N, C-alpha and C positions, 0 to 999 in steps of 0.2 A: 571189185571194182580195178581195171587195168592200171597199171606203172605210172605215175604223174610225170615221165620224165617222154619229153617231145618227141613222139618217132618210136617210143617204145610201145608197143603192142602186149609184152606181157602182162601175165596174172601178176594180183598186186600180192605183194608176200608181208610186208611189214613198213611201216613209217611211212605209207603212201608210195613203195617205192618195191619194184617185184625183188626176186630174189639176189637178181648180178647187182646189179643199182643202190640194193639197199648195201650188201656186203661191201660195195665203193664207199660210200658214203660211211659205215661204220669203224674203216681201216682206214680210212685218208681222209676223212672228213668232207669227200666231195663225191656224189653217185656219178658224177661224167670222167673222176680222172680214171687213166687209161695208161699213164706211166708207169712205166716196174719201179717196184718200191728198191730201195736203196741210198746212198748219199747224193745230195741235192747234187744241180749242175752248179760250179762253179761260174759267175755272170764275169767277161770283162768289166773290168773298174773303170772303165768311159762310159760318161752318163748317155745316155739315150740308146747304148750297145747293149745288147742281148744274148752275144754271140760267147759261146764256151772261154774258158782262159787257157791261154796256150802254154804262157812265160811270162813270168814279170807280172802278175796280176792282169793282162791284156789276152786279146784274141788275139789270131792270126794276123788280121786283117791289121791293126794298129800297132801291133810290134811290128810288123814289116814299116811304115810310117815312122816310126820311132828310131830302126837301121836305118833307114834311109833320109830322113829329114832331120832327124833331133828330136822330131816332137807327135806324141802320136797321135793329137789332136789338128791336126795344119796338112796339107795337100802341096807345099813348095816350099822347097828350101828356104831356112831359116839365116838370114844373113848377122853372121857373128857366132861366137860361139858359146857354151853355158846358159844360165839360168835366164840372166840378168837379159843376155842379146834374144831370147827368145819372148819374155815378157815385153821388153819392149819392141818386139817386132809386131804383137798383138795393140799396141796402145795407136790410139791418134790423137796422138800429144799437141796441143794448141795452148794457147797463152796459160800463162802462170796462173791467173784466176779466173780459168775459164774449164769446163769439164772435158775431161780425157777419154773419149769413149773408148771399149773393149773393140775389139774388128773380131776377137777369135771367137770360140761357145761361149754361148749365154743360154740359160738353163729356162727352157719354154715357161715351167711353171712359176720358177720364182723370180725371173729375169734378172738371176745373178751371174754375174760374167765367174768363170771358170776354168782353171790353169793349172796346167802340166807343170810340177815341181820337177820332177824326176823320180818320184816317191809316190806321189797321189796326187788328183784333183782335188786341189785346194781352191780357195776363193781369192781371185785375181787382188783386188784392192787391197786384199790384206796382205796378201803377200807383197805389193809392192808399200806398201805402209813400212810394213817389218823391215823389211830389206834397205832401205834409202831414209828414213825416220829413226824408228826405234822398236822395241818389245812390243807386244800387245799382251796386259797382265792374263792369264789363266781364264776361261770362260767369261771373258770381256770379250765384247766387239765391235769392230768402227761402224760410226754412223757416219750418213752420208750428211754434212751439215749443207752444202749444195741441194737438199731437196727437201724444198717445204710444204706441208703435208697441207696445207690449206688452200694452197695452187693444186698440189699437182696428186692426183685419186687413182691415176693410171692402174697400180697394183704391182703386178707383174712386166705390165707395158713403159713403169718410170723409168725415163733414160736416166735416172742419175743412180739408179742400181748397180748401172755399170761401167759408171763414172771409175776411173782410175787413179787420178789426180790425189795426189797423199796428201796436198793439201787443203783440199776440202775432207778429209776425213779425222773425226775423233772418236779416241778411243771409249766407250763407256760400260757399261755394264748392264746385262741385256735388258730387266726390267727397265733402267732407264732408256734403253732403245725403244722398248714398247710402250713408256711415257707419251713418247719425242711423237709416236706413230698418228695417221689419219683415224686411224679404228678406236684410239682412246679415249674415254668417256670425260677421265679425269685426270688433271694434274696431281700431283701432294698437296701442292701450296693449295686448288681446288677441293680437296679433299678435307685438307685442316678447317677451311672454312665452312665446310656441310656438317662435320663432325660438330664443330662450335653450337652451328644453330639446332642441328640435333640433340646435341646435348640440355640444350636450353629449352626445347619441348616442341619442335617441330617434328610435326610428325614424316614417317619417312615416306609413305605414299605421298605429301604434297612436294617432297623434293624430288622422287622420282620423277616426278610427271610434270615438276620446273625444269629438269635437265633432259628428261626424254628419255632415261633410264629404267631399266628393269629394276622394280624396288628388290628382290632376291640380291641380285646383284649388288648393290647399290650398300644395301647390306653389309655385306661381304667385306665392301671396298674401305667402307667407316668402322669396318671393327679392325682389318686390318690396318686400319691408320692410329686407332688407338691402342694395339701389341706396338705398332713399331715408332711410337711415342712422338709423332709426325710436330705436336705441340712444344715440344720438349718437357 
């Protein structure tokens, strides 16, 4: 039997690979690995850039932008000086009650607005809130109150994810933020009501079918409701 790697006609040796590809798989975990062993390459800290670092965690291209424009993520000069000026440079400020879209870099996978604070790339709305409103507790996250999960279900394309109006942000725990999301099946109040019915004899199968939820997931949710004493 020949080697299972496409294009390799060498006879099989072990695990469906020839001797060369088997040794690569055993040593590197990948039969197609051809890189030299040693210390892994340090990648530029700017999202989406795969070039190697040169200094300050940046590749040569982004280092030059930082030196020229004061921000490694822009291609033209920022009006003003300092982190605050750079932050406002990327904010499309509108009415106090309107969303303020971020015009700088937006992560394509998450839809999150990203901002270079002079040290690292962080979350732009959070930076604005902590700068102009106050600190956010450790492990808490800013929730966009302008987002309605029942109306907007665009995921990463949701425009509210890049809103930088700090009046639209509310610091909450990560759990609370998840419970407010569009993918959440049950709120704590709804889980408490189902827990009462379950304790009174309603079957987990019928409850799961009623709300369109997997019965195993519902069982875990109700157990967690019991353990956290939602009912007091």
